[in-house]
Steps between C-alpha positions, in 0.01 A plus 500: 500500500762768460498848643616758251546862585529750223631845560428774253795705389461842651620783283293796610596552863722722712735387775529753782713478813291474815713765671302780336179360647656476846629858493273679748630841393321468165132561444281245329476742206878511458525122524234467231679750280824304537319185390350683203840635394664158531226340290559727200710379207856634475412689181217694666543878494478591869319827569249638746253545217547138394448373855185709538378348174529141625350562843194658653710741708550862410826677432544623859455149638747348253754775570474454877549123471805550279642760738452264795680219317781738410536630857532143631754393240278273291498728195754715323370744244706634215392744235627430152499776243546426137 
């Protein structure tokens, strides 16, 4: 009898450093927002409106999470004008 272990190829996952989860200065909401941002594809158009659209949080909640991440150095926002 042979033991065979098969491992599925994982393609739809996000790798996140544990340091963000261990940072006690961040709220759970900010940590969750960081995870959400990291899970988005690189071609995604980042905006508050877009983040509100993919969550059940309102605009004020999304903005406060983004501000918290920015204040703690986890996020840098730039505005591009075309």
